[in-house]
N, C-alpha and C positions, 0 to 999 in steps of 0.2 A: 075929905080926900077927893082928888081929881079923878073923875070917872072917864075922862077922855082917853086915857091909856090904861090897858089892862096891866095889872100887876103880875109879875112873875113870882113863882115860889121864892120865898126869902124876902119879898117885899121890894125887889128892884125892878125898875122899868127897863125894857130893852133900849139900847142906844138908838138915837134918832136915825142913824145911817144903817140900821140893821132891820131886816124884814121879819125878824122873830124866829128864824130857823138857824141862826148863827152865821148866815151869809150876808155879806154887804149888798146893799141895793146896787144894781148896775148903773153906771153913768148913762145918761141919755145920749142916744146917737145923734150926730148932726143931721140936719135935713139932707136928703139925697142930692139936692141941687147945689149944695154948697161945695166949694172947691176942696174944703178939708175932708169931705166925705170920701173922696177918692184917695186910695193909698198911693204911695210912690210907685208901687209896682203897676197899678192900673194906669197911671199917667205914662209910665215907661212903655207899657203895652200900646197905648194910644199912639205914641210917637213911632213905635216899630210898625204898627199897622199902616200909618201914614207913609212911612218909607217904602213898605212893600207895595202899597197902591201906586206910589210914584214910579217904582221900578216896572211894575206891570204896565202902567200907562206908556212908559218909554220903550217897552219891548214891542217890536213889530209882530203882528199876527203871523206873518209868513217869514220864515227864515230863508233869505235868498241863497245862502251858502248850501242849504240842503235841497231847496226846490230847483235851483238852476240846473245841476247835473241831471236830475230826474226828468225835467222838462226837455232837455236836449235829447236824452235817450228815447223818450216817447216820440219826439218830433222826428228822430232819425229811424224809428222803428226797431231800435236795439234793446228797448226795455223789456226784460223778461221777468215774469212773476214766478217765484218758487211756490208751486201750488201746495206742496206738502207743508211748507212753513206757514202759508196763508191759512190752510185748514187747521193746523195746530193752534194758531193764534185765535181763530174764530171759535174753535171748540173750547179752548181755555177761557175765553171771554164769556161764552155762554154758561160755562160751569161756575165761574167765579162771580159773575155779575148777573144775579137773577133778574 
């Protein structure tokens, strides 16, 4: 009798693809560096991230349509700050952003 495999009750050996508890052995995973290791979703995410980076790179840091009128108001001395609104924003920021 071959002693390399344990015999189960009833004299039957477990199937070769079984780990002895009734569950099949999992298939080995591909190495992380292989292209097949990435799912289609991950590849789609990579493309989306690249598109977002491109949009960010093409967006100016300063939006002239917003800054222009404010700059003119400051230059002319007509820019006024609503101190209550500023205080509310600062307090809210301090409370929400520790």
